[in-house]
C-alpha positions as CSV (number, residue, x, y, z in Angstrom):
1,M,-71.9,76.0,-55.3
2,T,-70.3,78.9,-53.4
3,V,-68.7,78.1,-50.1
4,I,-68.7,80.7,-47.3
5,V,-67.1,80.7,-43.9
6,R,-68.7,82.4,-40.9
7,D,-69.0,82.1,-37.2
8,L,-71.1,79.3,-35.8
9,R,-74.3,80.7,-34.4
10,A,-74.6,79.3,-30.9
11,D,-78.3,80.1,-30.7
12,A,-79.0,78.3,-34.0
13,R,-79.7,74.6,-33.4
14,A,-79.1,73.9,-37.1
15,D,-75.6,75.2,-36.8
16,L,-74.8,73.2,-33.7
17,E,-76.2,70.0,-35.2
18,G,-74.5,70.6,-38.5
19,F,-71.1,71.2,-36.8
20,A,-71.6,68.0,-34.7
21,R,-72.6,66.0,-37.8
22,V,-69.5,67.0,-39.8
23,R,-67.3,66.3,-36.9
24,H,-68.8,62.8,-36.4
25,L,-68.4,61.9,-40.1
26,A,-64.8,63.1,-40.2
27,L,-63.8,62.0,-36.7
28,P,-66.1,59.3,-35.4
29,Y,-63.7,58.3,-32.6
30,M,-64.3,61.4,-30.5
31,L,-67.6,62.2,-28.8
32,L,-69.2,65.5,-29.6
33,T,-72.8,66.5,-29.8
34,A,-74.7,69.7,-30.4
35,D,-75.3,70.1,-26.7
36,S,-71.7,69.5,-25.7
37,L,-70.6,72.0,-28.4
38,A,-73.1,74.6,-27.0
39,H,-71.6,73.9,-23.5
40,D,-68.1,74.4,-24.7
41,I,-69.0,77.7,-26.3
42,A,-70.8,79.0,-23.2
43,H,-68.0,77.9,-20.8
44,M,-64.7,78.3,-22.6
45,H,-62.4,80.7,-20.7
46,P,-62.7,84.2,-22.2
47,D,-58.9,84.4,-22.5
48,A,-59.1,81.5,-25.0
49,H,-60.9,83.8,-27.5
50,Y,-62.7,80.6,-28.6
51,R,-64.3,81.0,-32.1
52,P,-65.9,77.9,-33.7
53,L,-66.3,78.4,-37.5
54,V,-68.4,76.7,-40.1
55,A,-68.1,76.4,-43.9
56,V,-71.5,76.5,-45.5
57,A,-72.6,75.6,-49.0
58,D,-76.3,76.0,-50.1
59,G,-77.3,76.3,-46.5
60,E,-75.5,73.1,-45.4
61,V,-72.6,73.0,-43.0
62,I,-69.8,71.1,-44.8
63,G,-66.8,72.1,-42.8
64,T,-65.9,73.1,-39.2
65,A,-63.0,74.7,-37.3
66,Q,-62.4,74.8,-33.6
67,V,-60.2,77.8,-33.0
68,H,-58.8,79.1,-29.7
69,L,-55.7,80.3,-27.8
70,V,-54.2,77.9,-25.3
71,H,-54.9,80.3,-22.4
72,D,-53.6,77.9,-19.7
73,S,-50.2,77.4,-21.4
74,A,-47.1,78.6,-19.6
75,E,-45.9,79.8,-23.0
76,P,-47.7,82.9,-24.4
77,G,-49.0,83.1,-28.0
78,V,-50.0,79.5,-28.5
79,G,-53.0,78.8,-30.6
80,S,-55.0,75.8,-31.7
81,V,-56.7,75.2,-35.1
82,N,-58.5,71.9,-35.8
83,V,-60.3,71.8,-39.2
84,Y,-62.6,69.0,-40.4
85,V,-64.5,68.9,-43.7
86,H,-67.4,66.6,-44.6
87,P,-65.9,63.6,-46.4
88,G,-68.3,64.1,-49.3
89,H,-67.4,67.8,-49.8
90,T,-63.6,67.8,-49.8
91,G,-61.7,69.5,-52.6
92,R,-64.0,72.5,-52.8
93,G,-61.9,75.0,-50.9
94,A,-63.7,74.8,-47.6
95,G,-60.6,73.7,-45.6
96,T,-58.5,76.5,-47.0
97,L,-61.1,79.2,-46.2
98,L,-61.5,77.8,-42.6
99,V,-57.7,77.8,-42.1
100,R,-57.4,81.3,-43.4
101,A,-60.1,82.7,-41.1
102,A,-58.8,80.8,-38.1
103,E,-55.2,82.1,-38.6
104,E,-56.4,85.7,-39.0
105,H,-58.5,85.5,-35.8
106,L,-55.6,84.0,-33.7
107,A,-53.0,86.3,-35.1
108,A,-55.2,89.3,-34.2
109,H,-55.2,88.0,-30.6
110,G,-51.4,87.6,-30.4
111,A,-50.8,84.0,-31.5
112,L,-47.3,83.2,-32.5
113,R,-47.4,79.5,-32.9
114,L,-50.3,77.3,-34.1
115,Y,-50.9,73.6,-33.5
116,S,-53.3,71.4,-35.4
117,W,-54.2,67.8,-35.3
118,V,-54.4,66.2,-38.8
119,L,-55.6,62.7,-39.6
120,D,-52.7,60.6,-40.9
121,E,-53.9,60.3,-44.5
122,P,-51.9,61.5,-47.6
123,G,-54.4,64.2,-48.6
124,N,-54.7,65.7,-45.1
125,R,-51.0,65.7,-44.6
126,A,-50.4,67.4,-48.0
127,F,-53.0,70.0,-47.1
128,A,-51.3,70.9,-43.9
129,A,-47.9,71.1,-45.6
130,R,-49.2,73.4,-48.3
131,H,-50.4,75.8,-45.7
132,G,-47.0,76.0,-44.0
133,Y,-47.5,73.5,-41.2
134,R,-44.8,71.0,-40.3
135,S,-45.4,67.6,-38.6
136,S,-44.3,66.7,-35.1
137,R,-45.6,64.0,-32.8
138,S,-48.5,61.6,-33.5
139,A,-51.3,59.8,-31.6
140,H,-53.6,56.9,-32.0
141,F,-57.3,56.6,-31.7
142,L,-58.3,53.2,-30.3
143,R,-61.5,51.3,-30.3
144,L,-62.8,48.4,-28.1
145,D,-65.8,46.3,-28.9
146,L,-67.5,46.3,-25.5
147,A,-70.4,44.2,-26.6
148,G,-68.5,41.4,-28.4
149,G,-65.1,41.6,-26.8
150,T,-63.8,40.0,-23.6
151,L,-62.6,42.3,-20.8
152,P,-59.9,41.1,-18.3
153,P,-61.5,39.8,-15.1
154,L,-62.0,42.2,-12.2
155,A,-59.4,42.0,-9.5
156,D,-60.0,42.7,-5.8
157,P,-58.1,45.7,-4.5
158,T,-55.2,45.0,-2.2
159,P,-55.3,46.1,1.4
160,G,-55.3,49.9,1.7
161,V,-56.6,50.3,-1.8
162,E,-60.2,51.3,-2.4
163,L,-62.3,51.7,-5.6
164,R,-64.7,54.6,-5.7
165,R,-66.9,56.3,-8.4
166,G,-66.5,59.9,-9.5
167,S,-70.1,60.5,-8.4
168,D,-68.9,59.8,-4.8
169,F,-67.1,63.2,-5.0
170,A,-70.1,65.2,-6.1
171,G,-70.1,67.1,-2.8
172,D,-66.5,68.2,-3.2
173,P,-64.8,67.3,-6.6
174,R,-61.6,69.3,-5.7
175,P,-59.6,66.1,-4.9
176,L,-60.3,64.9,-8.5
177,F,-59.3,68.2,-9.9
178,E,-56.0,68.0,-8.1
179,L,-55.4,64.5,-9.3
180,D,-56.3,65.4,-12.8
181,A,-53.9,68.4,-12.7
182,R,-51.0,66.3,-11.4
183,T,-51.4,63.5,-14.0
184,T,-52.1,65.8,-16.9
185,A,-48.8,67.6,-16.2
186,D,-47.0,64.3,-17.0
187,E,-48.9,63.6,-20.3
188,P,-46.8,63.8,-23.5
189,S,-47.5,67.3,-25.1
190,D,-46.1,70.0,-27.3
191,V,-47.4,72.6,-24.8
192,D,-46.7,73.1,-21.1
193,Y,-49.9,73.7,-19.2
194,E,-50.5,75.6,-16.0
195,F,-53.5,73.5,-14.8
196,T,-54.5,75.6,-11.8
197,D,-58.0,77.0,-12.4
198,Y,-60.5,75.0,-10.4
199,E,-63.5,77.0,-11.4
200,S,-62.7,76.5,-15.1
201,W,-62.2,72.8,-14.5
202,L,-65.6,72.6,-12.9
203,A,-67.3,74.3,-15.8
204,E,-65.3,72.7,-18.7
205,T,-64.8,69.1,-17.3
206,W,-66.9,68.2,-14.2
207,R,-70.2,69.8,-15.5
208,H,-69.6,68.9,-19.2
209,P,-72.8,67.3,-20.5
210,L,-71.0,64.2,-21.8
211,F,-69.0,63.6,-18.6
212,S,-70.1,60.6,-16.6
213,P,-69.2,60.8,-12.9
214,E,-71.0,57.5,-12.4
215,L,-68.8,55.6,-14.8
216,T,-65.6,57.5,-13.8
217,S,-63.5,55.3,-11.5
218,V,-61.2,56.5,-8.8
219,V,-58.6,54.5,-6.8
220,L,-57.8,55.6,-3.2
221,V,-54.7,54.5,-1.5
222,D,-54.9,54.9,2.3
223,G,-57.8,57.3,1.7
224,R,-55.9,59.5,-0.9
225,P,-56.9,59.7,-4.6
226,A,-54.1,58.0,-6.4
227,A,-55.4,57.0,-9.9
228,F,-58.5,57.5,-12.0
229,S,-60.2,56.8,-15.3
230,A,-62.5,59.5,-16.5
231,A,-65.4,58.7,-18.8
232,R,-67.7,60.4,-21.2
233,T,-70.7,58.8,-22.8
234,H,-73.3,59.5,-25.5
235,G,-76.5,58.0,-26.8
236,G,-76.5,54.9,-24.6
237,R,-74.0,53.3,-27.0
238,W,-70.7,55.2,-27.0
239,Y,-68.3,55.3,-24.1
240,G,-65.0,57.3,-24.2
241,T,-62.1,57.4,-21.8
242,V,-60.9,61.0,-21.8
243,M,-58.1,60.6,-19.2
244,T,-56.6,57.7,-17.3
245,G,-53.7,58.6,-14.9
246,T,-51.8,57.8,-11.8
247,A,-50.1,60.2,-9.5
248,R,-46.4,59.9,-9.8
249,E,-45.7,58.5,-6.3
250,F,-48.2,55.7,-6.8
251,R,-47.1,54.4,-10.2
252,G,-46.0,50.8,-10.8
253,Q,-48.7,49.3,-8.7
254,G,-51.3,48.6,-11.5
255,L,-53.7,51.3,-10.2
256,A,-54.5,52.7,-13.7
257,K,-55.5,49.2,-14.9
258,L,-57.6,48.7,-11.8
259,A,-59.5,52.0,-12.4
260,K,-60.0,51.6,-16.1
261,N,-61.0,47.9,-15.8
262,D,-63.6,48.9,-13.2
263,S,-65.0,51.7,-15.4
264,L,-65.1,49.5,-18.5
265,H,-66.9,46.6,-16.7
266,R,-69.5,49.1,-15.4
267,A,-69.9,50.7,-18.8
268,R,-70.6,47.3,-20.4
269,A,-73.1,46.4,-17.7
270,A,-74.9,49.7,-18.4
271,G,-75.3,48.7,-22.0
272,Y,-72.5,50.7,-23.8
273,T,-71.3,48.8,-26.8
274,E,-68.3,50.7,-28.2
275,A,-65.4,52.2,-26.2
276,F,-62.9,54.8,-27.6
277,T,-59.7,56.3,-26.2
278,G,-56.6,57.9,-27.5
279,N,-52.9,57.7,-26.8
280,D,-49.7,59.5,-27.9
281,T,-47.7,57.0,-30.0
282,G,-44.8,57.6,-27.6
283,N,-46.8,56.7,-24.5
284,G,-45.8,53.1,-24.3
285,P,-47.1,52.3,-20.8
286,M,-50.7,53.4,-21.6
287,L,-50.6,51.8,-25.1
288,A,-49.6,48.5,-23.4
289,I,-52.5,48.9,-20.9
290,N,-55.0,49.5,-23.6
291,K,-53.7,46.5,-25.6
292,W,-54.2,44.4,-22.5
293,F,-57.9,45.5,-22.5
294,G,-58.3,44.6,-26.1
295,Y,-58.3,48.0,-27.7
296,E,-57.2,48.2,-31.4
297,V,-55.8,51.2,-33.3
298,C,-58.6,52.5,-35.6
299,A,-56.9,55.7,-36.8
300,T,-53.8,57.9,-36.3
301,E,-53.5,61.7,-36.2
302,V,-50.4,63.8,-36.5
303,R,-49.7,67.1,-34.7
304,Y,-48.7,69.9,-37.0
305,V,-47.3,73.2,-36.1
306,R,-46.8,76.6,-37.8
307,E,-44.9,79.6,-36.7
308,L,-46.6,82.9,-37.5
309,G,-44.7,86.1,-38.5
């Protein structure tokens, strides 16, 4: 069967569903749906030159690539290429065709350095090395059994500390944007970000179809947002923590635990049965917090980088 690579057709439901299906089979630890993919395509910043690609054989989507420039990086020419192939269709050249098309697209838009996440399996790592990528840092996917596990008991906030829901900020989400920007700047990363575009954050994060303001928890200290745990959900079963952080001046007070525990308890009460999150392997404090909750590592991915030219 001949494999071809082409642009994903955002107006074709079969393409969106095929892309989401392959991603779920290859990477079941991250929430992505046809609707969330359509939202990303519609709202990604134009400077990202976002180009989702699909590999197709006999009319079936068997491979995917998410391709874009990191437009909010302080360093120019940084690109991102994440390729996933249906586990039943590996070894047919789909991955190579996707990588080639992605690199050509990014190079045409000025990319000088490309980053890619690769699942930590021998075949995947060998594939990345053959295509000129070298490994750097790594990160874990973690899973928590919300239905059968035991969460730590809820603790009452200390005086001056208040728990709120993300939905309480629906009238003015800017304080959450500012807290997200401050905490994201301290996250382990290969790329330095300039997280300053509020309108893009509203479109890409706050209005994302999987984002749950109701299950997002925010900690206020003397009325100021100090820590939060942001949630995405899908299908009434899957719950994902996409960011948990504490502003630097409020660290060491257990506020991240307080926010995440509140969100997890409310997610379980709402009927969600599986919780996922991810942490850089060097982020000891957050890994310790997640171990305290009962999360277990379910997969590891490695960040690969390639210099162009």
